[in-house]
C-alpha positions, 0 to 999 in steps of 0.5 A: 485299245492302246493310247496311240491308236486312240489318238490316231482315231480321234485325229481321223474323226476330227477331219470331217469337222474340219472339212465342214468348217467346224473348227471347235468341234474338230478340236474338242473331238481330237482333245477329248478322244486323246486325253480321256485316258488321263483318268487311268492315272487313278487306276495306275496309282491304285495298282502300282502306288505311283503316278506316271506321265509315260503314255505307254505305262499309263494306258498300255501297262494296265492292259498288258498286266491284265489288271482290272480297271477300277474307276475310270470315271471319264470312260462312262455312259454318265460322262457321255450324257454330260457331254450331250447335255453340254453340246445342246448349249455349246455346239463345240462339244458335239466333237467331244461326244463323237470321240468319247463315244467312239473311244468307249466303243473301241475300248469295249470291242478291243479290251473286253472281248472275253467278258462283254458286259455292257453294264461296265460302261456305267461308272456307277455300276463299276464303282459299286463292284470295283470298290470291292475288288479294290479292297480285295486287291489292297488286302492281298498286297498289304505288307504284314505289320511288324509287332513292337516288343 
């Protein structure tokens, strides 16, 4: 799902929290649902060799070029579990749990329609396999070194 739709969805998800007077939950719902895509910076850098703060480039360029996502640690079941644990102590993180969970569900439904592999929700599973993909990608795109005479 494109970043602008995630922002709109996070705003809609934060409204019920506002209506019941849970302003901190509404704020974390909006912020976490929209800013979770910051972890695409690592993937963008690994693929293109530079960072960008252009939202379209950051989240949508990766989708349009059909490049594999390498890491995205915030797009994971492990991150949701850590937020659930935080929300038991700090109520305001309930909004973050809701928005990150919905963010992941929409990413799975819209981005992985062809290959629905629910294990890809685990960062540890992805990192184990994706490191091999990263190495293959780097080897296939390395410039040949010039020999010194």
